[in-house]
N, C-alpha and C positions, 0 to 999 in steps of 0.2 A: 504494500500500500504506500502510495506517495504522500508526502506531507503537503499541506495546503497553507497558503498565506492567508492573512486576515482579509485580503481583497478577493479571494477565490470566488465567492458567490457573486460578487459584483461583476467580475470578469465574465462569468457564465451568463448572467442576466443580460449582459451587453453583447452576447453572441460570440465570445472568444472561442477560437479553436485551441484547446489545451493540449500540451505535450509534457512528457517527463523531462525535467531538466535537473540533473544531479539529485534525483530523489524527490524533487518538488514538482507539483502540478502547476505548470506555468502557461500563460497565454502566449501563443506564437503570432496570431493575427486575429482580426475581427472581420474576416470575409475578404473582399477585394483589397489586395495590398496597394494597388494604385489609388483606389478611393481613400484608403486610410492615409496614404502619403499626402494627397491633396487636402484632406481635412486637417491634418497636422500643420501643413504649410499655411492654411488660411485661418486656423484657430489655435489650438493648443494640443499637446500630447502628454501622456504620462507613461512612465516606464516603472513597472512594479519591481522594486529591488528589496522588498520587505523580507524575502528569504535570506537576505544578507544581514538582517537585523540592524540596519542603518536607515534612518529616515531623514532626508533633507527636503525641506519645503522652502522654495524661493518664489518670489513674485511680488507683484504690487497688489 
């Protein structure tokens, strides 16, 4: 059984395709990678690194 981050359920609700990454259930993408790229370029993106037990929050 893989470990899950605190954001696992949120990733699943948003339609993430999940994969095993070093024993952790992690999102790899949310459908079309091109659509995801464009959305991040025009808005914002987030990368879940909570499996590393470090949380950095930056922004205005």
